[in-house]
N, C-alpha and C positions, 0 to 999 in steps of 0.2 A: 488616692481615689482613682479607679479605672477611667481612662480616657473617654470611653463611650458614656459613661455617666454625664460628662460635661458636654454632650452634645455633638460628638464627632460622628456624624452620620456616615454610615458605610464603613466605619472604622474596624479593622481586623487586627487583633493583637498579634505581635510577632510569634508568639507561641502558637497560634493558630495556623500560621503559613506553613505550607510544605516548601522545603528548600528543593532547588533544582540546579543540576549541571547540564548545559547544553553542549553536544559534541557537534561541531559544525555550525558556524555562526555566519554562514553566507546568507543571502536574502531569505530563505526559508526559515533558517534557525533564528535569525533576528526577529522575524516576523511573529515568533511565538514567545518572545521575551515577557510580554505583559499579560500572561495568562492568569486569570483570576485565581486568588488563593494560593499562589506560588510565589516563590522569591528566588531569583537567579543568584547563586552564590559562587558558581564557578562556570568558565567556558573554556572551550578547547577548539583549535583550528590549526591547520598546517599552513594557512595563508595569513601571514601577519597583517595584511590590510583588513582582512575580515575581523580579526581581533580588534584592531583600531575602531572600525565602524561599530562593533559591539559595545565597546567600552564608551564611546561617545553617547550611546544610547542608555546604557545601564548606569554607568559611572565607575570610577576607578577602584572601588573597593572590593570588586570581585576577584577572585583567583583566576589566573590565566595559565593555560597549558597547551603544549603543542602535541603530547602523547596522551591519548584518551586513557590509557591504562593508570595514569596518575590521577586523573579526575574521578574515575570510578571507585577509587580506594579512600576518598575523602569521607570521613565519618559524619561530616556535617551535611552531606547531600542525601536526600530522600529519593528523588526521582532523576534518572537521567534520560535526557531527550536526545534520541539519535536523529540528526538532521543532516547527515553526510549523503554522498552519492550511494547508490544501492549495493555496490560491491563490498561495502563497509557494514551494511545493516545487521547482517546475520552475526557476524563476529562481536560487534560492539554490544548488541542487544543480549546475546548470550553471556558475554563477560560481565556486563552490568548485572545481569540477574545473579551470576555466580558470586559476585561481590556483594550481594544482599540489597541490591537497589530495585526499586519498581521502575519500569520502562515505558516511555512514550516513544514510539518509533514512527518514522515517516514511511510513507508508501513508495515503492512496493516493498513489502514486509522483508523480503529476501530475494536475492537474485537467482537462487536455484531452489529446487524442491527439497534437497538434502539439507541446505542450511535453514529452511523453514522447520524440519524436523528437529534439528538440534536446539533451535530457539524454543519449541514447544518444551523439550525435555528439560532445558536450563530453567526456564521459568516455572515449571511445577515442580521440579526437584527441589527448588530453592524457596518455594512459597511466595512467589512475587506477583504483584498486579502488573498487567501488560496492557497497553492501549496502542492499537494501530491508528494512525491519523488519517483515516478517512471516514466521514461522519455521515454519509447520505443515508445510510440504513436507519438512521434515528432522528435526524434533523435536517432542516434546510430543503429547498426545492431541488428536485431531481433532474437537473440539466433539462434537456428539451421536453420532458414529460410535463413540466410546469406544475407539478404537484409533489408534496412530500411522498416518501415511499410508504408511510403507514396506510393510506387507504388502498395502495396497490397490494400491499400484503394482506389486507383485509378482503379484498376481492378475490384474490387467488384462494384463500382459505375458505372462502364461502362456497367454493366449487361452481359459482355461476359461469365460469369461462369452461368448465369441463377439464379433463385431463387425459393425456399429457399436454404440455404447454410449449409453445415455441416463442422464444423472445429475440427480437431483431435489434441490435444495437448498431446504429450507423447514422449517416446524415439524415435520412428520411424521418427517423425517430428522434433526432435532435442530439446526436453524439459525434463529436469531431475526433478522429483518430491522429490528429496532429502529425501528418506525415512529413512535416518540416524537420523532425527529429530523425533525419538520416545522417549516416556518417560519410565522411570523404575518404576516397581510396587513394589519394595522392598526396598524403601529408608529408612535408619536408621537416626534418628535424631542425629544432629551433633552440636557442639558449634558454635556460630555465630562468625566470625572473628571480631576482635576489630574494623577494619577499615570500617565495613559495618553496615548501620542502617537498619537491615533486616525488621523491622516493617514498616518503611517508603517505603522499596522497595516493599513489599507486597501491600501497600496502600490499593486500593479498593478490592483487591482479597482476598478470604477466608484465614484465618490464617492456615497455615501448618507448622509443625517443619521444621527447617532449615536443608538443605542438599545442598551441592555445586552444585549438578546436577540440582537443581530447578532455579538456578540464572545464571546470566552472559551468557556465550556462549551456555548453553544447556537449556535454559528455554523454548524454542520452542516445547519441548516434552511434555508439560503439559497444559491441557484445561484451567486452570486458567489464563494462561498468553499469550497463542498463539494457533495455530492449526497445529503444525507439518510442513511437506513440503508444504502443501496446504496454510497454513497461511503465510509461509515465502515467497513462489514463486508465490502464486496464482495471486496477484495483478500485478505483473510483466508480467506474461503470459497472463492474461485475459483481462486486461484494453485495450490494442490494439486491441484485437478481438472485444470487445463491441464497440469500436471506429469504426473499419472498417465495421462492420455490421450495424452501424447506430443506435445503441441501448443506446446511452448516457442518454436518457430520460425515460428508462423502465428497466424492468428486466425479467428474465425467468418466465415462468408460472409453471413449474415443476423441480424437481431435482429427479434423481434416483440413488441409490448407490448400488454398489456390493462390499462388504467389510466384513472382519471379525468383529465380535462383538468388539466394543471398550471398553476400560477400562474406568471407571468413572473418573479417574484422569489422567492417561497417554495415551497421543495421540498415535495411532497405525497406521498400513498402510491401503491401500485399492487397490482394483483391478480396479474399474471403477467408474466414476461419469459422468452422462448424464444430461445436461441441455437442455430444450425445450422452445422456445419462442412461443408466440401466433401465429405468422405467419408460423411456422414449422422449423424455423432455429433452428440448435442444435449446442452445444458444447461438445464434448466428451473429458473427462479427461482419458486417457489411463495410468494407473498406472503400468501395467504389461509389457508394450512394446508389447502387444499381437497382435495389428494391425499393422504387419509387412509390409502390402502394402499400408497403408493408405496414402491419399493426405492430406496435410495440410488442404486445402479448397476443398470441393466437392461440385458441383452444378449439376444441370440437363443438363448443356451445355459444362461442362468442369471441370477439376481439376487442382489444383496448388500444386506443390511439393516444397520441399526446394531447394534454389538456384534459385527460381523463374523459375523452369522448369514446363512445362505444356503439356497436350495432346492436346492444341489448337494450330493448326499450325500457325507459324508467329504471335505468341501472342505480342511480343514487338512491331512489326510493326503495328499491329492492334490497340494496346492500344495507340499509338502515336497520333491517331486522336482524342482521348477523352481529355477533360480539366483536369488539376490537381486539387486536392482536395483544399477546401477552406484553406487559410493560417491560421496559429494558432499564439497566443501569447506565445512565448517560452522563453522570457527573464523575468526572476522573478523580477530582480531588476527594469527593465522598467515598469513591470505590477505594482509593488508597488508604483513607483514614479508618475505614470500617471494614476493610479487607474483604470487598464484594468484587466479583468477577465483573469486568467492564463489558459493555454491550458488544464491543469489537475487540476481541482478546486474541491471545496467541493461538487458540485452537481454530476458531472460525476464521481469524486473519490469515492463518496458514492455509486453510482450504481455499479461500478466494485468491490467494497469491499463487496457489497450485494451478488454478485455472490459467492464469496469466502464464506461468511458467510452462505448462504443458503446450500452449500455443507458441511459445517462443522456441521450444525444443523442435516441434514440428517444423516451424519455418527455417531454423537453422539447417535441419536435415532434409528439408524440401519434400517431405512426405507425410502421409497420415500415420497416426500411431494409436495403439490400444493401450489402456491403462487399468491397473488394478487398484481401486480406490481404498482397498484394505490394506494391502501390503505397501501401496504407494510406490509402485515401481512400473515401468513400461513392460509390456508382455512380448517375449520373445524378440526382444531389440536391444542388443548389446549397446549399439552406438547411442541410442536414446538414453539408456541407463547410465552411460558414462556422464550424461549431462545433469544427471541428478545430484552427483557428489563430484564436483569438479576440482582439480587439483588447485592448491593455493600456494602462492610464492612464499618460500621460507623467510622468517619463521612463524608465519601466521597459520594457525589451525582454528577450527571451531568444534 
């Protein structure tokens, strides 16, 4: 007799679980172990201490690996969760898709625009389901706005604010750019801990002598692995903007930067980044909190402020007359089982990551850039285009 008949409330048969392998079981990877409807059967990490902490949480029955290429070949794994530093995201996501696995990837989706293109190709060529793990376009309170994104999307679609729109993302509107994610320029070489395979941790990144500030909790401050506060929070903050502006299938045509000269290895801070779309819509990243009176969204007919406050009289009453946004597929387990495209997938995830990577390219070069959103290349700028497909340390390719 099935167990649920005997009163096992909430019981899910083992055959109904999706199996999962997690690559990278640091704090982020371990935090996603108990995702409903899935069962972890394999884990991988190049840090032995991470493996030990994960086994303490899961149990000793799971398979463990130090090489992700062994994990993605396991026939018993349905989903591969990529929870490593970003310089590994593109390679691992693409390889997992080619191995026939569905993919759950942490943000930022990829460290370069070119890696994002390759992930899109691999996922679609092999018929896989992809989820990028930033969820604000479909659930939860959206940071300083203190409201979910759905009513913001409804407001934009209603036309009550007019068009084109300017979105300001900064301290005034409730968004912290985390400028503590800056690198150090005076790192001394230090012995590699016995528990860490540092060469494997670097992987496709250029070889640099080990220093603990390069790895684990502080890697975001170095261009080789991430992009500081913009790399960390950019896709969380900007993917919902892309969604409610209706830009899921395009990219800005230009990016302007106001920032100190960046160090070639260590990520620094910036004052302002401005993205402009072909139709005149803009996204302003205010790094200084300078725009003290800025609305979150400003259009020719009105403004929207945090807390869904507006200068449009009786806004919510007027908005009630308009239809809600189109529903989204927000259950990843259901998407995998029924082969439905997830709400935040390889295509729109790549586009919102491209916004981040356009800004990082402009910061590295210290100048404004023009971009072709169809060809996905910078216009008349060889140096910027070299940042789209950056060399990888042998033997790694994507």
